[in-house]
N, C-alpha and C positions, 0 to 999 in steps of 0.2 A: 616834224611828222612824229618824234616820239614824247614829246609834249601831248601833243592831242591825245594818243593815246593810251595816257598815264592819267587824261582825267575821264577819258571814257570809261576804264579800268575803273578806276576811283567811284565813279558816278552806279555802274552797274554793280557795285559792291553794296554801295549805299543803300540802293533802290532794292536788289535782291531780299537783302536783308529787311531790312521793313515790311517784305509781303509774306511772308512765314505767319505762325503761328500766332497769335495774337494771346498778350500778356495777360496771366493767370491770376497777377498782382489788379488788387482793387481800391487803388489810395483816393482818398477821399479827401482834400484838401479842409474839409468842414468836420472832420472826424473830430472828436474829443480825445486829445492822447491819453496815454493810458499814464508814461511818466509824468510826471512834475516837478518844477525847478524853484516852486513856488506856492503857497497853500493862495490863492485869491476867495474865500469865503462870496465876496461879493457879485463873481464872475458864474460862480457856484448856485448861486441862488437865482440868477438872471436866466438861468440855464430849464429852471421849474423842470426839473425831474429829480426824482430820486439819487441820492448821490452816498457809496461809500468810499472813504476814503483810508487807505490802509497804508499804514507807516512802517516802515523796514528797513533794510540792508543787503546789498548782495554778500555781505558774510553771515548772515543768518540762516542757520539750516531752514528753519521755519518757512520762513518769508521766498525761500529760495524753490519751497516745496510747494508752496503758495502761486509764485510766480507763472507757471501755466495756467492755470485757471484763472489768475486776475486778466492773463492779453487774450483767453478766450473768450471770456463774458466782456470783456470792454468792447470786441468785438462783435459781438453777434449782438448786443442790446444799445448798437448808438443810434441814440435820439429816442430811446426807452428810460434811461440811466446811463450816471455817470459813475466810473470807476476809474482812482485815481491812484495809484501806487508813488508817495515819500521816501525817497532813500537817505531818511537820516543820516545815515549811515556817512555819506558825500555830504550834506547841507544838515547840520546839524539844526538849525533856526528857526526849518519849516516844522519842528512842533513846537514852538513857541506859544506860549500862552494856549497851549492846546493838552488836554488829558492823557498826554501819553508817556510813558514811565517804562514800560517795558515793549522791546518788539518781539512780532509784528500784534500792533494794535492798529485794529479798526474802528473810524467815526461813523455812524450813521447818521444822516442826513435827510429830512422829507423835503418832497416834491415843493413845499411852500417855504422851504427851510427851518424848520420846526425840528425837532431832537426826535429820533423817531421813537415812538412809544409801542414795541412791543410785546404782545399778547404774552399772558404770563408765562403759559406753558413754554414760548420760543425762549424765556427772558430765563426761567428757569433750565433747559435742557442746553441751550450754546454757554449759558455761565452771564448773559450780556447785564452790563454795568451799567445803571443812570447815574450819572452826573448834575450833582444841584446847586445850584447858586449859594455860597456859602454863608452872603448876606438875606440872603431867603430861600428856606429851604425847598419852598413852596416851586419855585422855578427851575425846571427838569431844563438842563442847558447843549447836555450829549446822552446818547447812549453808544456804548463803546464796548469792546471784545479785545481782550488781551489774549493771545497765541492764534494758532492756526485754525481755518476752515477752511473745511472741506464745500467745492463744487454745489453741493446737495446744500448747505447750511446757508451759503451764500444764495443761493436760488430762493430759499422759503423766507429768508430778511426781505428781499427783492420782492416775492411775491405780496408779503404783509404791506410792503411800501406801496402798493398798488401797479408792481411790474407783472405784465401779460407775456409769459413766453409760452412761444406759439413752439408745439416738439416741431416743425420745419426747422427750425434754429439750428443754426449749424452749434452746437456746445458741446 
């Protein structure tokens, strides 16, 4: 009899616990994560969305300051843009063969996989740098930024990359 009581009590606790408020956490298995452990350019290009790759470290003051902005944008722009953070403090190899000399450094990639071509005004105002191939100075490989970028700056860049952000999105 006591055994049946324990089973009924367990069931009551489980079922009562399931009926309350719904979780506010919106977890999507298909969401593109912010934090990455490898830089897979083929994967990024296959998504056919503009991408911002941010290279930094947990012990970098400016990287830490940018973190909440990157998290907000990554969540709000799922399906519109890719935002990745690569912690090269923990995994220095992530920046191998990429133009990362300082942290934070952001690399901007168009939806078609080409290097982002900013307007002259944006390039100058944000001090964006274009990286060209050593053996072919006409071949634009990357557009990068070294240092902290504010949310407004990232949104300006994303807008020029073709990302439409509605005012209703939770930024």
